[in-house]
N, C-alpha and C positions, 0 to 999 in steps of 0.2 A: 504494500500500500504506500503510495507516494505521500510525502509530507505536504500539508496544506501550503499553498503559495498564494499570498495576497499581495499584489503589487499595484500601487497607485500608478495610473497611466499618465497622470498630469500632476504637477506640483501645485497648481493653482486651484482655487475654489471659484466656481462660477455662481454669481448671485442671480437668482431668478426674480420674476415679478413680485411674488409673494414675500420676498425677503428671505427665502430659504436658501441654504447652501447645498450644492450638489457636488459629489465627488464621483469620479469614474475609476473603477477598479478592474483589474484583470484577475480572475479567479480560476484555479485549476479545479478539476472534478472533485477532489477531496475537500477543498475549501467550500465548494458549493454544497456538498453533502453535509458537512458540519454545520453550516449556517441553516440549512433546511431542518436539520435535527433540532437545533436550538429554537427555531421559530415554532416547530411543532410542539416541542416541550412547553414553551411559553403559552401557546394557545390552549393546550390541554389543561393547563393549570391557571387559566385566566381568572383573576380574582375579582374582576369587575372594576368599575371606576367611574369617575364623573364624566368621562368623555368616551362614548362608545366608538368614536372614530378611530381611536387607537387600536381597538380590536379589529376593526375593519381593515385598517392599514396593515396589521400583522397578517391577516388572511390574504390580502393582496400580495404581500411580500412572499408568503409561503407558496402561493400559486406560481409566482414568478420564479422562485428558486426550484420548485418542483419541475417546471417546464425546462429550466436550465439543466437540471440533473438528467432529465430524459434526453435532452439534446446531446449531452456529453455521452450518454450511454449509446445513443444512436450512432454518433460519430465514431465511437470506439468499438462498436459491434458487440457490446456487452449485453447479456441477458439479465444481469444482476440488478434488481431494482432497489436494493437496500444500501 
């Protein structure tokens, strides 16, 4: 199993209209798997909170990372989904 690799592709932060900061990363398959695992863990133990948008955002991120994991598996020819 390869060690997770997370490499920022740019050293600068881009400011968007809403005032939020966005960063661009390059992630290998292992890093994607670990982030997906952490997102799933957090959602399974969701404690609630004053802003339900946080849970919705976590669900969107989990879907994005699941799609990324499937893309990695497709590109590598792997049948392993875990």
